[in-house]
Backbone bond lengths (Angstrom), bond angles and torsions (degrees), N, CA, C in turn:
res aa  C-N    CA-C-N  psi(-1)  N-CA   C-N-CA  omega(-1)  CA-C   N-CA-C  phi
1 X - - - 1.470 - - 1.523 109.70 -
2 X 1.330 117.52 131.50 1.460 122.94 176.33 1.515 109.53 -99.18
3 X 1.318 115.97 123.94 1.465 122.11 -177.57 1.522 108.84 -122.72
4 X 1.334 116.27 130.60 1.460 121.76 176.57 1.516 109.24 -111.50
5 X 1.331 116.04 123.93 1.462 122.60 175.22 1.527 107.89 -108.97
6 X 1.305 117.36 116.73 1.462 121.85 176.33 1.528 108.12 -88.54
7 X 1.324 116.69 114.94 1.462 120.96 -176.39 1.522 110.12 87.39
8 X 1.337 116.28 69.39 1.457 119.51 -172.29 1.509 115.87 -114.44
9 X 1.334 117.90 9.86 1.464 117.64 -170.57 1.527 114.70 -90.88
10 X 1.328 118.73 -3.52 1.467 118.92 177.73 1.527 109.43 -161.85
11 X 1.323 115.31 170.67 1.458 121.52 173.24 1.510 114.50 55.12
12 X 1.324 115.68 -134.01 1.458 122.06 -176.70 1.521 110.70 -62.01
13 X 1.324 116.84 -43.02 1.461 120.42 -178.48 1.514 112.63 -59.41
14 X 1.322 115.88 -43.18 1.462 120.51 178.98 1.529 110.98 -62.94
15 X 1.322 116.08 -41.54 1.467 119.75 178.99 1.524 111.65 -67.76
16 X 1.331 117.13 -36.03 1.465 119.51 175.42 1.526 110.07 -60.69
17 X 1.326 116.11 -43.57 1.463 120.46 178.34 1.529 110.79 -60.11
18 X 1.320 116.43 -48.58 1.461 120.67 -178.42 1.524 111.73 -60.23
19 X 1.324 116.10 -47.24 1.463 119.43 -173.95 1.522 112.05 -72.28
20 X 1.318 117.93 -38.07 1.465 119.10 176.56 1.523 110.74 -68.80
21 X 1.336 117.55 -38.33 1.469 119.89 178.17 1.526 110.34 -63.76
22 X 1.333 117.53 -38.29 1.462 121.66 178.07 1.523 111.23 -61.57
23 X 1.323 115.88 -30.14 1.466 120.62 177.21 1.529 112.42 -73.09
24 X 1.315 116.84 -12.47 1.452 120.18 -179.37 1.507 114.73 98.27
25 X 1.342 116.96 7.23 1.461 120.22 178.52 1.525 110.34 -76.77
26 X 1.312 115.91 155.97 1.457 120.81 169.12 1.521 106.32 -84.44
27 X 1.319 116.73 114.81 1.461 121.84 -176.22 1.523 109.28 -109.16
28 X 1.321 115.44 128.34 1.454 122.00 171.76 1.524 106.89 -113.51
29 X 1.314 116.96 136.10 1.454 120.26 -175.10 1.522 111.06 -136.06
30 X 1.325 115.70 140.03 1.457 120.68 178.35 1.520 111.00 -101.30
31 X 1.328 114.10 155.09 1.460 121.48 169.13 1.523 107.62 -151.26
32 X 1.306 116.29 159.87 1.468 119.60 -179.05 1.509 111.88 -81.16
33 X 1.338 116.68 -37.30 1.474 119.74 -177.30 1.519 109.73 -143.72
34 X 1.315 117.99 -133.11 1.469 121.56 -172.37 1.525 112.10 -52.15
35 X 1.347 117.98 119.28 1.465 120.61 -177.09 1.519 114.97 -73.54
36 X 1.349 118.33 -21.14 1.464 120.63 176.46 1.513 113.06 53.00
37 X 1.348 116.92 -124.07 1.468 122.52 -175.47 1.520 112.56 -66.40
38 X 1.317 117.39 -14.93 1.462 120.33 178.67 1.523 111.31 -58.71
39 X 1.330 116.83 -29.06 1.465 121.05 179.85 1.537 111.64 -61.96
40 X 1.329 116.46 -25.94 1.462 120.63 -177.25 1.529 112.91 -99.82
41 X 1.325 117.36 5.60 1.463 120.83 -172.59 1.515 114.25 -84.47
42 X 1.327 116.90 -16.17 1.452 120.56 -173.34 1.509 113.34 95.12
43 X 1.327 116.84 -0.86 1.462 120.94 -179.68 1.521 111.39 -90.48
44 X 1.318 116.00 151.92 1.452 122.05 168.67 1.536 107.22 -83.90
45 X 1.325 116.66 132.96 1.468 120.90 -169.70 1.518 111.53 -99.88
46 X 1.336 114.66 130.21 1.455 122.56 170.92 1.527 106.07 -113.34
47 X 1.340 116.66 94.38 1.461 118.16 -174.07 1.526 111.19 -94.37
48 X 1.327 114.60 168.82 1.455 121.26 -179.14 1.516 113.49 73.70
49 X 1.342 117.31 19.97 1.465 121.27 -178.56 1.529 109.32 -98.29
50 X 1.323 115.76 109.10 1.465 123.04 177.01 1.518 107.35 -107.15
51 X 1.334 117.14 111.58 1.464 120.55 -173.89 1.518 113.00 -72.05
52 X 1.327 117.27 -7.64 1.465 119.86 -179.13 1.525 112.70 -87.69
53 X 1.325 118.11 -0.87 1.462 120.41 -177.12 1.523 111.97 -130.85
54 X 1.323 115.59 148.74 1.467 120.23 176.61 1.525 110.53 -62.20
55 X 1.331 116.56 -35.00 1.459 120.40 178.88 1.529 110.90 -63.08
56 X 1.331 116.35 -42.27 1.455 120.18 178.54 1.523 112.11 -63.35
57 X 1.323 116.37 -38.09 1.458 120.44 178.80 1.524 110.59 -67.18
58 X 1.318 116.82 -40.32 1.465 119.47 177.32 1.528 110.86 -62.48
59 X 1.336 116.39 -37.35 1.465 119.82 178.23 1.528 110.52 -65.24
60 X 1.321 116.31 -38.26 1.460 120.87 177.04 1.527 110.23 -63.00
61 X 1.319 117.09 -46.69 1.461 120.76 179.46 1.530 111.03 -60.24
62 X 1.323 116.08 -42.95 1.451 120.60 179.94 1.526 111.33 -63.59
63 X 1.326 116.24 -42.62 1.461 120.71 -179.03 1.519 113.17 -65.84
64 X 1.331 116.33 -32.94 1.461 119.84 -179.51 1.518 112.42 -77.83
65 X 1.336 116.24 -27.39 1.453 118.20 -175.50 1.509 110.53 61.22
66 X 1.331 116.84 -124.89 1.466 121.41 179.79 1.532 112.25 -107.85
67 X 1.326 116.69 19.30 1.465 120.79 -177.32 1.528 111.66 -61.40
68 X 1.325 118.93 122.47 1.464 120.48 174.99 1.527 110.03 -75.91
69 X 1.315 116.58 149.57 1.463 121.26 -177.57 1.521 110.54 -118.13
70 X 1.325 114.81 124.15 1.459 120.39 175.98 1.526 111.08 -89.10
71 X 1.327 115.50 -28.70 1.468 120.75 -178.55 1.524 109.06 -145.95
72 X 1.324 115.95 132.43 1.463 122.27 177.55 1.523 107.90 -128.54
73 X 1.333 116.97 124.03 1.467 120.75 174.88 1.518 108.24 -120.75
74 X 1.325 115.22 120.16 1.463 120.93 179.32 1.521 108.49 -95.82
75 X 1.327 114.98 106.27 1.463 121.24 -175.15 1.524 113.27 -107.58
76 X 1.334 119.00 -18.36 1.467 121.25 -175.19 1.525 110.78 -61.38
77 X 1.316 116.81 136.00 1.462 120.46 -179.92 1.515 111.68 -163.13
78 X 1.327 114.43 172.54 1.465 120.87 -178.53 1.519 109.11 -142.85
79 X 1.332 115.38 141.88 1.465 120.78 179.05 1.519 110.16 -133.89
80 X 1.328 117.01 126.52 1.464 123.06 165.71 1.521 107.49 -129.59
81 X 1.312 117.73 168.12 1.469 120.16 -166.48 1.533 111.35 -121.05
82 X 1.333 114.91 90.82 1.465 119.23 178.37 1.531 110.47 -94.45
83 X 1.315 115.32 145.85 1.460 121.32 170.33 1.528 108.08 -142.43
84 X 1.316 117.81 -176.82 1.459 120.18 -175.15 1.522 112.70 -64.86
85 X 1.318 117.47 -21.57 1.460 120.79 178.07 1.519 112.65 -92.34
86 X 1.322 116.78 -7.13 1.470 121.14 -178.88 1.523 108.11 -146.98
87 X 1.341 115.69 70.99 1.462 121.47 -174.59 1.526 108.86 -99.47
88 X 1.334 114.79 89.00 1.456 120.54 -178.71 1.531 108.31 -95.73
89 X 1.336 116.35 104.42 1.457 120.56 -173.90 1.524 112.73 -72.24
90 X 1.310 117.40 -24.52 1.464 119.26 175.17 1.530 110.02 -66.79
91 X 1.328 116.77 -41.57 1.463 120.28 177.25 1.524 111.08 -65.03
92 X 1.327 116.30 -40.99 1.460 120.44 178.94 1.526 110.22 -61.35
93 X 1.317 116.21 -45.57 1.463 120.21 179.89 1.523 111.33 -62.32
94 X 1.333 116.79 -40.56 1.453 119.95 -179.29 1.525 111.69 -65.16
95 X 1.326 117.02 -38.20 1.464 119.66 176.97 1.528 110.90 -64.34
96 X 1.325 116.19 -38.38 1.461 119.43 177.44 1.530 110.82 -63.01
97 X 1.320 115.93 -42.20 1.476 120.31 179.56 1.525 110.85 -62.02
98 X 1.333 116.72 -44.17 1.467 120.67 -177.12 1.530 111.85 -77.88
99 X 1.331 116.99 -50.19 1.461 121.35 -169.57 1.524 114.07 -81.34
100 X 1.322 116.96 -28.25 1.464 120.33 -177.28 1.518 112.05 -106.15
101 X 1.334 116.27 -56.42 1.455 119.20 -177.62 1.525 111.46 -72.90
102 X 1.342 117.69 -28.53 1.462 120.89 179.61 1.526 112.09 -56.33
103 X 1.343 118.67 -57.61 1.469 119.36 178.64 1.523 112.93 -59.19
104 X 1.336 116.73 -39.16 1.459 119.61 -179.16 1.527 111.18 -65.94
105 X 1.323 116.71 -41.48 1.475 120.85 176.33 1.528 110.79 -59.06
106 X 1.322 115.57 -47.72 1.463 120.62 -175.88 1.522 110.82 -63.14
107 X 1.323 117.23 -50.67 1.461 120.58 -176.00 1.525 110.65 -65.56
108 X 1.322 117.01 -40.08 1.463 120.21 176.78 1.524 110.92 -62.14
109 X 1.338 116.56 -43.33 1.464 120.66 -177.40 1.520 112.35 -68.79
110 X 1.335 117.11 -28.59 1.464 120.89 -175.90 1.526 112.71 -103.21
111 X 1.308 116.40 15.22 1.455 122.43 -178.76 1.528 111.45 -51.22
112 X 1.333 116.66 -42.88 1.469 120.90 -177.17 1.525 113.20 -72.91
113 X 1.336 117.13 -12.22 1.467 119.94 178.61 1.528 112.21 -87.03
114 X 1.321 116.45 -12.01 1.458 120.76 -176.00 1.522 110.84 -83.53
115 X 1.317 114.88 149.60 1.455 122.51 -176.91 1.524 109.34 -118.41
116 X 1.333 117.67 160.87 1.465 118.16 169.00 1.528 109.69 -55.36
117 X 1.305 115.84 132.15 1.466 125.04 -178.03 1.531 113.14 77.86
118 X 1.336 118.71 7.40 1.470 119.64 168.26 1.528 108.66 -62.91
119 X 1.318 115.91 157.84 1.461 121.00 179.86 1.535 109.38 -129.07
120 X 1.327 115.66 145.13 1.460 122.36 -179.38 1.521 109.14 -125.59
121 X 1.328 116.07 131.55 1.460 121.47 172.44 1.515 110.21 -119.58
122 X 1.316 116.73 129.99 1.460 121.83 176.65 1.523 107.83 -112.88
123 X 1.330 116.48 116.09 1.462 119.68 179.87 1.519 108.20 -75.41
124 X 1.310 114.78 110.89 1.456 123.28 179.75 1.531 107.72 -107.46
125 X 1.315 117.18 -141.76 1.460 121.46 177.37 1.521 108.56 -166.08
126 X 1.322 116.42 146.32 1.460 118.37 174.97 1.527 110.68 -66.35
127 X 1.346 117.38 -11.01 1.462 120.44 172.59 1.524 111.24 -64.05
128 X 1.326 116.73 -18.80 1.453 120.85 176.52 1.521 113.57 -88.25
129 X 1.327 117.69 -0.40 1.464 121.29 179.79 1.528 110.78 -80.78
130 X 1.331 116.73 124.23 1.467 119.79 176.29 1.523 110.36 -69.42
131 X 1.333 115.96 -40.03 1.450 120.15 -177.84 1.517 113.57 -69.47
132 X 1.320 116.87 -22.14 1.463 121.33 -176.08 1.526 112.49 -98.46
133 X 1.321 117.26 -1.88 1.468 120.72 -175.50 1.520 110.38 -81.39
134 X 1.315 115.55 102.09 1.468 120.61 178.87 1.524 112.67 -114.47
135 X 1.352 117.16 -0.78 1.464 119.25 -173.61 1.522 113.89 -123.73
136 X 1.328 118.80 -8.99 1.462 120.81 178.74 1.517 112.69 68.09
137 X 1.336 116.38 -163.57 1.455 122.04 177.87 1.515 113.42 64.18
138 X 1.341 116.50 -167.04 1.465 123.06 177.93 1.525 111.08 51.08
139 X 1.333 115.82 46.78 1.464 120.25 -168.37 1.525 113.40 -59.32
140 X 1.315 117.72 -50.64 1.448 119.95 -176.71 1.513 112.68 -63.30
141 X 1.311 116.46 -44.15 1.468 120.53 -177.60 1.521 110.69 -68.06
142 X 1.331 116.63 -45.68 1.464 120.22 179.59 1.528 111.06 -60.85
143 X 1.336 116.19 -47.90 1.464 120.38 -177.96 1.520 110.79 -61.70
144 X 1.321 116.54 -46.09 1.469 119.86 -176.17 1.523 111.88 -67.41
145 X 1.317 117.71 -35.18 1.464 120.03 -179.90 1.529 111.58 -77.65
146 X 1.333 117.89 -34.86 1.465 119.73 173.72 1.520 109.90 -62.36
147 X 1.328 116.24 -40.36 1.467 120.71 -179.14 1.517 111.63 -68.33
148 X 1.335 117.99 -39.88 1.470 118.65 179.32 1.524 110.44 -69.00
149 X 1.331 117.78 -29.85 1.459 119.63 173.42 1.526 110.61 -61.24
150 X 1.343 116.18 -43.74 1.466 120.10 178.00 1.521 110.92 -62.45
151 X 1.329 116.73 -42.48 1.458 120.60 178.61 1.529 110.51 -63.31
152 X 1.327 116.46 -40.42 1.456 120.44 -179.13 1.519 112.81 -63.78
153 X 1.330 116.97 -38.48 1.464 119.97 177.76 1.523 110.13 -66.03
154 X 1.323 117.14 -42.10 1.473 119.85 177.14 1.527 110.93 -62.46
155 X 1.326 117.14 -41.56 1.457 120.43 177.07 1.530 110.99 -61.24
156 X 1.320 116.54 -40.92 1.458 119.93 178.95 1.524 110.89 -60.14
157 X 1.320 116.35 -42.50 1.465 119.71 179.85 1.530 110.94 -67.60
158 X 1.330 116.79 -43.82 1.464 120.51 -176.26 1.519 113.03 -71.55
159 X 1.341 117.05 -29.59 1.463 120.75 -177.39 1.528 113.23 -92.78
160 X 1.305 116.50 -9.98 1.467 119.74 -178.52 1.530 112.75 -58.45
161 X 1.342 119.74 -40.44 1.468 118.14 177.93 1.528 113.65 -60.51
162 X 1.354 117.36 -23.83 1.471 121.47 176.14 1.523 111.93 -87.06
163 X 1.340 115.55 3.10 1.476 122.43 -178.40 1.527 112.00 65.25
164 X 1.338 115.59 33.02 1.466 122.15 177.23 1.528 108.42 -105.54
165 X 1.327 116.56 125.61 1.460 122.05 -177.78 1.527 110.68 -101.47
166 X 1.335 115.43 148.17 1.468 122.53 -176.26 1.527 109.21 -129.47
167 X 1.338 116.50 135.56 1.459 121.82 175.38 1.519 109.87 -125.07
168 X 1.325 116.02 138.82 1.469 122.42 167.47 1.516 106.98 -94.07
169 X 1.326 117.30 131.30 1.459 121.76 -167.45 1.520 112.47 -123.17
170 X 1.326 116.29 130.15 1.468 121.38 170.56 1.521 108.26 -109.69
171 X 1.335 118.18 116.94 1.466 119.76 -175.12 1.521 114.72 -79.23
172 X 1.333 117.52 -9.58 1.453 121.03 -171.52 1.519 109.74 95.41
173 X 1.323 116.86 178.57 1.462 121.25 174.03 1.525 107.31 -79.44
174 X 1.324 116.11 110.83 1.456 121.75 -171.05 1.524 110.44 -113.92
175 X 1.311 116.38 138.32 1.470 121.72 -178.14 1.526 110.06 -74.56
176 X 1.325 115.80 88.82 1.462 122.51 178.74 1.524 108.77 -131.12
177 X 1.329 116.18 178.65 1.460 120.05 175.30 1.526 110.73 -59.75
178 X 1.325 116.52 -35.26 1.460 121.27 -177.52 1.523 112.15 -62.90
179 X 1.342 117.47 -33.53 1.466 121.41 -177.35 1.521 112.61 -101.34
180 X 1.329 116.88 6.71 1.451 119.82 -177.56 1.518 113.29 70.22
181 X 1.326 116.51 25.53 1.460 120.25 177.59 1.511 114.90 82.22
182 X 1.329 118.44 9.27 1.470 121.54 179.86 1.525 109.91 -93.84
183 X 1.325 117.40 138.17 1.442 120.64 172.92 1.515 113.80 122.72
184 X 1.330 115.17 -166.40 1.461 121.98 -177.56 1.530 109.82 -78.32
185 X 1.326 118.30 160.09 1.465 120.38 178.55 1.537 110.94 -62.96
186 X 1.328 117.93 143.67 1.466 120.13 176.28 1.523 112.99 -55.24
187 X 1.332 117.23 -32.92 1.466 120.00 -179.85 1.525 111.58 -61.88
188 X 1.330 117.05 -38.34 1.466 120.78 179.32 1.524 110.60 -69.94
189 X 1.334 116.37 -42.66 1.462 119.75 178.53 1.520 110.55 -61.83
190 X 1.331 116.53 -44.51 1.468 120.66 -178.87 1.519 111.35 -62.13
191 X 1.327 117.16 -43.20 1.466 119.39 -178.66 1.524 110.72 -64.69
192 X 1.330 116.64 -35.38 1.463 120.01 176.83 1.520 111.69 -66.67
193 X 1.331 116.90 -43.15 1.462 120.39 178.51 1.528 110.94 -63.45
194 X 1.319 116.81 -38.87 1.461 120.39 178.90 1.531 110.59 -63.40
195 X 1.328 116.88 -39.92 1.464 119.80 177.51 1.522 110.89 -62.70
196 X 1.337 116.57 -41.97 1.470 120.02 177.57 1.526 110.32 -61.53
197 X 1.333 116.89 -45.26 1.456 120.33 -179.00 1.527 111.19 -66.20
198 X 1.325 118.03 -33.35 1.460 121.35 176.98 1.532 110.88 -61.16
199 X 1.327 116.78 -31.07 1.462 121.43 -175.98 1.527 112.97 -97.05
200 X 1.338 117.05 3.82 1.459 120.67 -178.24 1.524 110.71 -76.02
201 X 1.313 116.58 126.83 1.451 123.51 177.33 1.527 108.91 -139.98
202 X 1.315 116.39 178.18 1.462 119.81 175.55 1.527 111.48 -66.11
203 X 1.326 116.60 -21.33 1.464 119.95 -180.00 1.523 112.27 -70.91
204 X 1.330 117.65 -24.94 1.472 119.78 -179.64 1.531 112.18 -125.56
205 X 1.334 117.15 21.57 1.458 120.84 179.29 1.530 111.38 -65.50
206 X 1.338 115.61 152.96 1.458 120.87 175.31 1.511 114.70 75.59
207 X 1.329 117.82 24.17 1.466 121.24 -179.90 1.528 110.58 -113.63
208 X 1.322 115.38 165.39 1.457 124.25 -172.86 1.525 107.51 -110.48
209 X 1.345 115.87 111.56 1.465 121.03 -169.66 1.523 112.60 -113.87
210 X 1.308 115.26 137.59 1.470 121.75 165.65 1.520 107.76 -80.00
211 X 1.334 117.54 147.76 1.461 121.20 179.10 1.528 112.39 -61.08
212 X 1.336 116.49 -18.19 1.464 119.32 177.46 1.518 112.15 -81.26
213 X 1.344 116.87 -2.61 1.463 119.88 171.05 1.508 116.46 103.97
214 X 1.333 118.64 2.28 1.464 119.40 179.25 1.537 110.37 -111.21
215 X 1.338 115.09 158.90 1.458 120.26 -178.42 1.523 111.31 -80.22
216 X 1.321 115.06 148.66 1.453 122.59 176.62 1.520 110.20 -108.19
217 X 1.339 117.61 153.26 1.467 119.78 177.77 1.521 111.19 -75.13
218 X 1.312 116.85 150.03 1.459 120.63 175.95 1.534 109.69 -74.20
């Protein structure tokens, strides 16, 4: 099985690489710059891949060659913290480019690498849930994750005739650089996401899943 992890050099992505490699899968993983611990994960590294640029996508395509993909998980993302007293629209726009357009660029560019019964996971966040928003703020992150959820549902509908299933994934609050080290270990989040992806079929495509296995509201 060929598995591509977009954003695999730290946190959840790194753990996904480690755990899938332990299963015996061929894992390919992207990073923007220094791969660090990714070198020891068992994954093949595609470095210099920035999902926010056309150049980065071309580099990804070149690195993959004609490799078919059975599973693609888009984990790369960005979080900054805007509120009404600190509304930085440049930061908001950048999060949209990375968190929303990034996955869409990647999946569109790798369309020809997908096979019947391939599966796609897009790491989103319950921060993008309209129904779950009880605290406000976090404008850029919330907007970008709500938008990628919408894109993921459209992808699920468009790819269903090819028998390709798509899941939107919330890993939980995970102790990474993005969260300032607060939350559950990345290894636990990764194992939960892998279980969700193991159960992904056309019967449950286009849904929004918590890593603990239950659905989240849009």
